[in-house]
C-alpha positions in Angstrom: 49.7 61.6 -5.0 50.0 59.4 -8.1 49.9 55.6 -7.7 49.9 53.0 -10.5 49.4 49.3 -10.0 48.5 46.2 -12.0 45.6 44.3 -10.6 45.7 40.6 -11.6 42.3 38.8 -11.9 42.0 35.1 -12.0 40.6 33.3 -15.1 36.8 33.4 -15.3 34.2 31.8 -17.5 32.3 33.8 -20.1 29.9 36.2 -18.5 29.8 39.4 -16.4 31.6 39.3 -13.1 31.3 41.8 -10.2 34.9 42.8 -9.4 34.5 45.9 -7.3 35.8 44.4 -4.1 38.8 42.9 -5.9 39.7 46.3 -7.2 39.2 48.0 -3.8 41.2 45.3 -2.0 44.1 45.7 -4.4 44.3 49.4 -3.6 44.4 49.9 0.1 45.6 53.5 -0.5 42.1 54.4 -1.5 41.2 54.6 2.2 43.5 57.6 2.6 42.1 59.7 -0.3 39.7 62.6 0.4 39.3 63.6 -3.3 40.7 61.7 -6.3 40.1 59.8 -9.5 40.8 56.2 -10.2 41.3 55.2 -13.8 41.1 51.5 -14.7 42.4 50.1 -18.0 41.7 46.5 -18.8 44.8 45.5 -20.9 43.0 43.0 -23.1 41.0 43.1 -26.4 38.5 40.3 -25.7 37.1 41.4 -22.4 35.5 44.7 -21.1 34.8 46.9 -18.1 31.5 48.4 -17.3 29.6 49.9 -14.4 26.2 48.4 -13.6 23.8 46.9 -11.0 25.7 45.4 -8.1 22.9 43.7 -6.2 20.8 41.3 -8.4 22.9 38.6 -10.1 20.2 38.2 -12.7 21.4 41.5 -14.3 24.8 39.9 -15.1 23.0 36.8 -16.6 20.7 39.0 -18.6 23.6 41.1 -19.9 25.4 37.9 -21.0 22.2 36.7 -22.7 21.8 39.9 -24.6 25.5 40.1 -25.7 25.4 36.4 -26.9 22.3 37.2 -29.0 23.7 40.5 -30.3 27.1 39.0 -31.3 26.8 35.2 -31.5 29.9 32.9 -31.8 30.6 31.9 -35.3 28.4 34.7 -36.7 28.4 35.1 -40.5 31.0 37.3 -42.0 33.7 37.1 -39.3 37.1 36.4 -40.8 39.2 36.7 -37.7 38.8 33.3 -36.1 42.4 32.6 -35.3 41.7 31.5 -31.8 38.2 30.0 -32.3 34.7 30.9 -33.2 34.4 33.1 -30.1 37.5 35.2 -31.0 36.0 38.0 -33.2 32.7 38.1 -31.3 34.7 38.7 -28.1 36.5 41.6 -29.8 33.2 43.1 -30.9 31.7 42.9 -27.4 34.8 44.4 -25.9 34.7 47.3 -28.4 31.0 47.9 -27.7 31.4 48.1 -23.9 34.9 49.5 -23.6 38.1 48.7 -21.8 38.3 51.6 -19.2 36.5 53.4 -16.4 37.3 56.6 -14.6 35.8 56.6 -11.1 35.7 59.4 -8.5 37.1 58.7 -5.0 35.6 60.6 -2.1 36.3 60.3 1.6 38.3 57.0 1.3 36.0 55.1 -1.0 34.9 54.8 -4.6 32.0 57.3 -5.1 29.8 54.9 -6.9 26.0 55.1 -6.9 24.2 53.0 -4.3 23.5 50.1 -6.7 26.6 50.4 -8.9 29.4 47.9 -9.2 32.4 47.3 -11.5 31.9 44.4 -13.9 34.5 42.5 -15.8 32.8 41.3 -19.0 34.5 38.1 -20.0 33.7 37.5 -23.7 35.8 34.4 -24.4 34.7 30.9 -23.6 38.0 29.9 -22.0 40.1 33.0 -21.2 43.2 33.3 -19.2 43.5 35.6 -16.2 43.1 39.3 -16.9 45.0 42.4 -15.7 43.9 45.9 -15.1 46.2 48.9 -14.9 44.9 51.0 -12.0 46.0 54.6 -11.9 45.0 56.7 -8.8 45.4 60.5 -8.8 44.5 62.1 -5.5 45.1 64.9 -3.0 
């Protein structure tokens, strides 16, 4: 089976947001899969996808704190500021973390580790909604 669907996410403030349940809810077909692979592609250049701690919300805050210090808004040397001082830093953060994930599916569920969850890294101060192209390949 091949399935492809766009998952629309609402606008979020800058930070790291746990979106695992939103992805799973948008793909009810996952429940029928014994063995498969779900590929997620975030179709934006100023946000990212990453897999990390799904329990303690401090992890998300700490990641945002780290990224803000690593790539500050208005950092020296950035020329691409067409959409504001957070424009190029958002692109840098997205490039560092990436825009896609490939996740195994086993026995009707994502085969994530016990403490793993899917994060949307929103790197703009005021972003619009985001969309993820989800492609499921399964037996």
